[in-house]
Each structure stands twice: as C-alpha cells, then as structure tokens.
N, C-alpha and C positions, 0 to 999 in steps of 0.2 A: 265805467258804470258807477253811479253814486247810489249808495244805499243809506237809508235813514232808519235808526232805531231809537225809540223814545223810552227813557227810563233805564235804570240799571238796578242790579240786584244786590250788589255788595261792593264795599270799598275796603281794601286792606293795604295801607301804606300807599305806594305808588301804583297799585293794581286796582282795576275796576273789573267787575264780572257782570256779564249779561247772559241771560237765558233766552232760548228760542231764537237763536241767531242762525241764519242760513246764508250760503253763498259768500263766505268770508274765508280768506286764505291766511295761512301761517305767515307771520312777519309782514302782513299787510299794514300799511300806514293808515291811521285814522285821524279824524278831526272830531273833537268833542266840544259841543256847544253847551255851556252852562245856562241855567235859568236866568242869570243876570246879563247874558249876552256875551260874556267873555268866551274865548276859544282856547282849548288845550289841544296838544297833539300827542299821539301815542302810536303804539305798534301792537298788533296781535301777537301774544307770546305763548298762548296755549289754546287748543281747541279740543273739547271733550264732548263729542256729539253735537248738541245745539248750544252748549255753554262755552263761552269764550272768556279768556282773560286778556286784558289790555294793559300794557305798561304805559302809564302817563308820564311824559317827559317833564312837564311843568308841575307845580304843586297841586295836590288833590285836596 
C-alpha cells in the first residue's frame, strides 16, 4: 500500500518530522519527493502517537 503525506513539520540534520501520520510502521522505508522533483529515501526511526521521525539517507 502506498501512502502520501504532503508537507513536513521540522528538519534537524538528517531527520525530518511529520505530524498527523497514521498507518506507518517502525523501520518502514519511505520515498521523499522534493518540490524540485528530486527524490530522497529514508526510514521511519521513531513513532510518537501521530508524529514520526524519518532518517533521510541522502542530504536534507
């Protein structure tokens, strides 16, 4: 199943944070599409209720 979330709430180094996220699992792989069309990959490293942290493998 593919889920899409638009926008992010915070960037701290290689981590991005999103709020109001549902149906996501710990260590799930993600694809991040930037506004310029480029793609980054990452992994869910923390879930706190509906807030998730994603570690981005390429530069943020």
